[in-house]
C-alpha positions as CSV (number, residue, x, y, z in Angstrom):
1,M,115.3,-21.4,-101.8
2,E,115.2,-19.1,-99.0
3,R,113.8,-15.7,-98.6
4,P,113.8,-12.8,-95.6
5,T,110.0,-11.8,-94.9
6,A,108.9,-8.9,-93.4
7,S,105.9,-10.6,-91.3
8,D,104.4,-11.1,-87.8
9,Y,103.7,-7.3,-87.6
10,G,101.8,-6.8,-84.5
11,A,100.6,-3.8,-82.5
12,N,100.6,-3.3,-78.4
13,Y,99.5,-1.0,-76.7
14,G,102.6,1.2,-74.5
15,T,102.2,3.2,-71.4
16,V,105.2,5.3,-70.1
17,N,105.8,8.1,-67.5
18,P,105.4,11.1,-69.4
19,V,107.1,13.4,-66.9
20,Y,110.6,12.2,-68.1
21,G,110.0,13.5,-71.8
22,I,110.0,11.6,-75.3
23,P,110.7,8.0,-74.1
24,A,112.9,5.4,-75.1
25,P,111.4,2.3,-76.8
26,A,107.9,2.4,-74.8
27,I,107.5,-1.0,-73.0
28,A,105.2,-3.3,-75.0
29,A,103.5,-4.5,-72.6
30,A,101.8,-3.5,-69.4
31,P,103.7,-1.4,-66.9
32,A,105.3,-3.0,-63.5
33,T,102.7,-5.2,-61.6
34,S,101.8,-3.5,-58.4
35,M,100.1,-4.3,-55.5
36,H,97.0,-2.2,-56.0
37,G,95.4,-2.5,-58.9
38,P,95.1,-4.5,-61.8
39,S,98.6,-5.5,-63.9
40,A,97.1,-4.5,-67.7
41,P,95.6,-1.3,-68.4
42,P,91.9,-1.8,-69.0
43,A,90.7,-1.6,-72.4
44,N,88.5,1.4,-72.3
45,M,91.7,3.2,-71.6
46,F,93.1,3.3,-75.1
47,D,91.9,5.4,-78.0
48,T,90.5,4.0,-81.1
49,V,93.0,4.3,-83.9
50,P,92.1,3.9,-87.8
51,G,94.2,0.9,-89.3
52,Y,94.6,-0.5,-85.7
53,E,91.0,-2.1,-85.3
54,G,91.8,-6.0,-83.3
55,T,94.8,-5.2,-82.1
56,V,95.4,-6.2,-78.2
57,A,95.7,-3.3,-75.5
58,G,98.6,-3.2,-72.7
59,G,100.5,-6.1,-74.6
60,G,100.6,-9.1,-76.3
61,G,100.3,-7.9,-80.1
62,G,97.5,-8.7,-83.1
63,Y,98.6,-9.5,-86.8
64,L,97.8,-6.7,-89.1
65,P,98.0,-8.2,-92.6
66,P,99.8,-6.3,-95.4
67,P,97.7,-4.4,-97.7
68,M,97.4,-5.1,-101.6
69,P,101.1,-3.9,-103.2
70,S,100.6,-0.9,-104.8
71,V,103.1,1.3,-106.7
72,P,105.7,3.0,-104.7
73,M,105.0,6.7,-103.8
74,P,107.6,9.2,-105.4
75,V,110.6,10.3,-103.2
76,P,110.3,14.3,-102.9
77,E,113.5,16.0,-104.3
78,Q,113.8,18.5,-101.7
79,A,113.4,17.8,-98.1
80,P,111.5,20.7,-96.5
81,S,112.7,23.3,-94.4
82,P,112.9,23.1,-91.0
83,P,110.7,24.6,-88.7
84,D,111.5,27.8,-86.4
85,W,112.4,26.0,-83.2
86,H,111.1,29.0,-81.0
87,I,111.0,28.1,-77.7
88,P,108.7,31.2,-75.6
89,S,109.6,31.8,-72.2
90,I,107.3,33.8,-69.5
91,S,108.2,37.4,-68.9
92,E,109.0,38.9,-65.1
93,D,105.5,40.4,-64.7
94,R,103.8,36.9,-65.3
95,A,105.7,35.1,-62.8
96,R,105.0,37.7,-60.7
97,Q,101.6,37.6,-60.8
98,A,101.7,33.7,-60.9
99,F,103.5,34.3,-57.6
100,A,100.9,36.6,-56.4
101,T,98.0,33.8,-57.2
102,Y,99.8,31.2,-55.6
103,V,100.4,33.1,-51.6
104,S,97.2,34.7,-52.0
105,S,95.4,30.9,-52.1
106,K,97.3,30.5,-48.7
107,C,95.5,31.8,-45.6
108,C,98.8,31.9,-43.5
109,Y,100.8,33.9,-45.9
110,S,101.9,37.2,-45.8
111,S,102.0,39.5,-49.1
112,A,105.1,41.6,-48.7
113,P,107.7,39.1,-50.1
114,V,105.1,39.3,-53.3
115,R,105.4,43.5,-53.1
116,E,108.7,43.6,-52.0
117,G,110.8,40.8,-53.4
118,V,112.9,42.0,-56.0
119,I,113.6,39.2,-59.0
120,T,117.1,38.7,-59.3
121,N,117.2,35.6,-62.1
122,M,114.7,33.5,-64.2
123,E,115.8,30.0,-66.2
124,S,113.4,28.0,-68.2
125,F,113.8,24.6,-67.2
126,N,111.5,23.0,-70.2
127,T,110.6,19.4,-70.4
128,Y,109.0,17.8,-73.6
129,R,106.7,14.9,-74.6
130,P,105.1,13.8,-77.4
131,V,101.6,13.9,-77.3
132,D,100.7,13.7,-81.0
133,A,97.4,12.2,-80.8
134,G,94.6,13.7,-83.2
135,V,97.8,16.1,-84.8
136,Q,97.0,14.1,-87.8
137,P,95.7,10.2,-88.7
138,A,98.3,7.8,-87.7
139,P,99.9,6.0,-90.7
140,G,99.1,2.0,-91.0
141,P,101.3,-0.4,-89.9
142,W,102.4,-1.7,-93.6
143,Q,103.3,2.3,-94.0
144,I,105.4,2.7,-91.6
145,A,109.3,2.9,-92.9
146,V,111.2,0.3,-91.3
147,Q,114.7,-0.3,-92.3
148,P,115.2,-3.8,-92.8
149,P,118.9,-6.2,-92.1
150,A,121.1,-7.4,-94.3
151,F,119.4,-10.0,-96.4
152,F,118.8,-13.5,-94.8
153,Q,119.6,-12.6,-91.8
154,E,116.6,-12.8,-88.6
155,H,115.4,-9.7,-86.8
156,K,112.8,-8.4,-84.5
157,Q,112.2,-4.4,-83.8
158,T,109.9,-2.9,-81.9
159,I,109.0,1.1,-83.0
160,K,106.4,3.5,-81.4
161,V,103.5,4.6,-84.1
162,P,103.4,8.1,-84.8
163,Y,100.5,10.2,-83.9
164,T,99.3,7.5,-81.7
165,S,100.7,9.1,-77.9
166,S,97.5,10.3,-76.0
167,I,97.7,11.5,-72.0
168,K,95.7,9.2,-69.5
169,N,95.1,8.7,-66.2
170,C,97.1,6.1,-64.5
171,H,94.6,2.8,-64.0
172,V,96.4,1.6,-61.1
173,C,96.1,4.7,-58.9
174,Q,93.0,6.1,-60.4
175,G,95.1,9.4,-61.2
176,K,95.9,10.2,-57.5
177,G,99.7,9.4,-58.1
178,K,99.8,7.8,-54.8
179,N,98.2,4.1,-53.6
180,P,97.1,3.0,-49.9
181,C,100.2,1.6,-48.1
182,T,100.8,-2.1,-48.2
183,T,102.5,-2.2,-44.9
184,C,100.1,-0.5,-42.5
185,A,96.7,-0.9,-44.5
186,G,97.0,2.8,-44.9
187,A,96.3,3.6,-41.6
188,G,99.9,5.1,-41.5
189,N,101.1,3.6,-38.3
190,R,101.6,0.2,-36.8
191,V,101.5,-1.8,-33.7
192,C,104.7,-1.9,-31.9
193,T,107.0,-4.6,-31.8
194,L,108.5,-3.7,-28.3
195,C,105.2,-3.7,-25.9
196,N,103.0,-5.4,-28.5
197,G,100.7,-2.5,-28.1
198,S,100.7,-1.8,-24.7
199,G,102.4,0.9,-24.3
200,Y,104.3,-0.4,-21.4
201,R,107.4,-2.5,-21.4
202,Q,108.0,-4.2,-17.7
203,S,104.9,-3.1,-15.3
204,D,104.5,0.8,-15.4
205,E,107.6,1.5,-17.4
206,R,106.4,3.6,-20.6
207,C,108.0,2.0,-23.6
208,V,110.9,4.2,-25.3
209,N,110.0,3.1,-28.4
210,C,106.2,4.0,-29.2
211,N,106.6,6.8,-25.8
212,G,103.5,5.0,-24.6
213,R,101.2,5.3,-27.6
214,G,101.4,1.8,-28.5
215,R,101.7,2.3,-32.0
216,K,104.5,3.6,-34.1
217,N,104.7,5.5,-37.6
218,C,105.0,3.3,-40.6
219,S,108.2,3.6,-41.8
220,S,107.2,2.9,-45.4
221,C,104.9,6.0,-45.8
222,S,106.4,8.2,-43.1
223,G,102.9,7.9,-41.0
224,S,100.9,9.5,-44.3
225,G,99.1,6.1,-45.1
226,S,100.1,6.3,-48.9
227,C,102.7,5.7,-51.5
228,Q,103.4,7.1,-54.4
229,C,102.8,4.9,-57.4
230,D,105.2,2.7,-58.8
231,T,103.4,2.8,-62.2
232,C,102.9,6.6,-62.8
233,R,105.6,7.3,-60.7
234,G,103.8,9.5,-58.5
235,K,102.4,11.2,-61.7
236,G,98.7,10.2,-61.7
237,K,99.3,10.0,-65.6
238,L,100.4,7.6,-68.4
239,L,101.6,8.4,-71.9
240,V,99.9,6.2,-73.9
241,F,100.4,4.7,-77.6
242,I,100.9,2.0,-79.8
243,N,104.1,-0.1,-80.6
244,L,104.4,-2.1,-83.7
245,N,106.2,-5.2,-83.1
246,V,108.3,-6.0,-86.7
247,K,109.5,-9.3,-87.7
248,W,112.3,-10.5,-90.2
249,S,112.1,-14.1,-91.1
250,I,113.1,-16.6,-93.4
251,E,111.5,-19.6,-94.8
252,K,113.3,-22.4,-96.5
253,D,112.7,-25.2,-97.8
254,E,114.8,-27.7,-99.8
255,F,114.7,-30.9,-101.8
256,V,117.2,-33.5,-102.6
257,A,116.8,-35.2,-105.9
258,Q,116.2,-39.0,-105.7
259,D,119.4,-41.0,-105.3
260,S,119.8,-44.7,-106.1
261,S,122.9,-44.9,-104.7
262,G,121.0,-46.8,-101.2
263,L,123.1,-43.8,-98.9
264,R,120.4,-42.3,-96.5
265,V,119.4,-38.7,-97.2
266,E,119.8,-37.5,-93.6
267,K,123.7,-38.4,-94.0
268,L,123.8,-35.9,-96.7
269,E,122.9,-33.1,-93.9
270,E,126.5,-33.6,-92.6
271,V,128.2,-32.5,-95.8
272,S,128.5,-29.7,-98.4
273,G,128.3,-29.9,-102.1
274,K,129.4,-27.8,-105.4
275,E,127.4,-25.0,-106.0
276,L,126.1,-25.3,-109.3
277,F,123.8,-22.5,-109.6
278,K,122.5,-19.8,-107.6
279,D,120.1,-16.6,-108.1
280,A,119.0,-14.0,-105.5
281,Q,116.5,-11.4,-106.8
282,N,113.7,-10.0,-105.2
283,M,111.3,-12.2,-107.1
284,V,113.2,-15.4,-108.2
285,Y,112.1,-17.7,-111.2
286,P,112.2,-21.5,-111.8
287,V,115.1,-23.2,-113.1
288,R,114.9,-24.0,-116.7
289,G,116.5,-27.4,-118.7
290,F,118.1,-28.7,-115.5
291,P,119.4,-32.3,-116.8
292,D,117.7,-33.7,-113.6
293,V,114.2,-32.8,-114.6
294,S,112.9,-33.4,-110.3
295,V,115.3,-30.5,-109.5
296,A,113.4,-28.6,-112.2
297,Q,109.8,-29.2,-111.2
298,A,111.0,-28.8,-107.2
299,S,111.8,-25.3,-108.3
300,E,108.8,-24.7,-110.0
301,R,106.8,-25.7,-107.1
302,F,108.9,-23.7,-104.4
303,V,108.2,-20.7,-106.4
304,R,104.4,-21.3,-106.6
305,D,104.2,-22.3,-103.1
306,H,106.2,-19.5,-101.5
307,Q,104.3,-17.1,-103.2
308,V,100.9,-18.5,-102.3
309,K,102.1,-19.3,-98.6
310,N,103.7,-15.9,-97.9
311,A,101.8,-12.9,-100.0
312,Q,98.6,-12.7,-98.0
313,T,100.9,-12.5,-94.7
314,S,103.8,-11.0,-95.5
315,R,105.7,-8.9,-97.7
316,I,108.6,-11.2,-99.5
317,L,112.1,-8.7,-99.6
318,Q,114.3,-11.2,-101.4
319,Q,114.6,-14.6,-102.2
320,R,116.9,-17.1,-103.3
321,Q,117.4,-20.4,-105.2
322,T,120.6,-22.7,-104.9
323,I,121.6,-25.8,-106.5
324,E,124.2,-27.9,-105.0
325,L,125.9,-31.1,-106.3
326,I,126.6,-33.5,-104.1
327,P,129.4,-36.1,-104.7
328,I,128.4,-39.9,-103.8
329,T,130.9,-42.5,-104.8
330,K,129.9,-46.2,-103.7
331,V,132.5,-48.4,-103.5
332,N,132.1,-52.3,-103.8
333,Y,134.8,-54.2,-102.3
334,M,135.6,-58.0,-101.4
335,W,137.2,-58.9,-98.1
336,K,137.9,-62.9,-97.7
337,G,135.9,-63.5,-100.4
338,K,132.7,-61.4,-99.4
339,P,131.7,-58.3,-101.3
340,Y,131.0,-55.3,-99.0
341,V,130.3,-51.6,-99.4
342,Y,130.9,-48.5,-98.4
343,Y,130.3,-45.1,-99.6
344,V,132.1,-41.5,-99.8
345,Y,130.0,-38.4,-100.1
346,G,130.5,-34.3,-100.1
347,N,133.3,-32.1,-100.6
348,E,134.6,-33.5,-97.0
349,F,135.2,-37.4,-98.6
350,K,133.0,-38.9,-95.8
351,V,132.7,-42.5,-95.5
352,K,129.8,-44.4,-94.4
353,A,130.8,-48.1,-94.5
354,V,127.5,-50.5,-94.4
355,D,128.3,-53.9,-92.3
356,Y,132.0,-53.5,-91.9
357,P,133.7,-57.0,-92.0
358,D,135.8,-56.5,-89.3
359,Q,134.3,-55.2,-86.3
360,C,135.2,-55.8,-82.2
361,C,133.0,-55.3,-79.2
362,C,134.5,-53.2,-76.2
363,S,131.8,-53.5,-73.3
364,V,132.4,-52.6,-69.5
365,M,131.0,-53.9,-66.4
């Protein structure tokens, strides 16, 4: 008897650079390791979302047991009409006003281009990011609709939980968008390798590599002393949300009725049998009236134990119960006046000979 279960639901906190709009599946673990700070975001970086208490921030997951079964929600008769996707754009006056404010903040900029410039064209390049935390309560982990795979197939899926997204300062660069350069330790320059910092190559000949300075601008940071933060890609912000890890698994139990033939039970795993009974539904019933009482008892035990073992930790989607007849024939024969035995078993007619009487031994030295 086997059945897939929707189990091991765990919630991870994902982070992704919001500048790229709606993310593909968010990374379930922390961002790429940086040399400038901790590899995992601190726990206080994440908001508390009702229904997800106790899950692990920054990846790793946490188990969330299913709620008690309830009556399914009715399906709406008609889908709501889509909203009017009107995307606003700024006017020329607003663009010119913003330009004037920018120029006035620069002491060396003349205001003539603002006054005399003529706007010839305006193009909108809007981008979008799903910041939805607080818009409405996030659905519980067992309320999120997930398309299951075909029955009796194992599968894993990661889903971004709706209404858990928010923008936070990058924990690696503290929201600055850059970190001290690791090549020059933030100095912006390094000792010249040709003159070893002296500024001269031979006697009084000035070093042409560093122009006699003894140091050269760092090539990694172009002399600025800092580099773009790899975690937030220089934006200083991260989109933080919860990832839900969904796992469908198969739990299988087998029972082999007592065989008095003498053939070892493990041999039966090598062959197939004839299917006598098969039942698959949301919840199967124990087999009744089977000729072998031990099989009926095993069926009743499996149904009971599976329900007790899995109902508290997962949702049972489908169960399947199968009874197979494996043919076993014990053949007794005589050879040179002595009795021997061999077995023929399975649909493949495999043979197991016990103490085969005529054997030779081959060895290589």
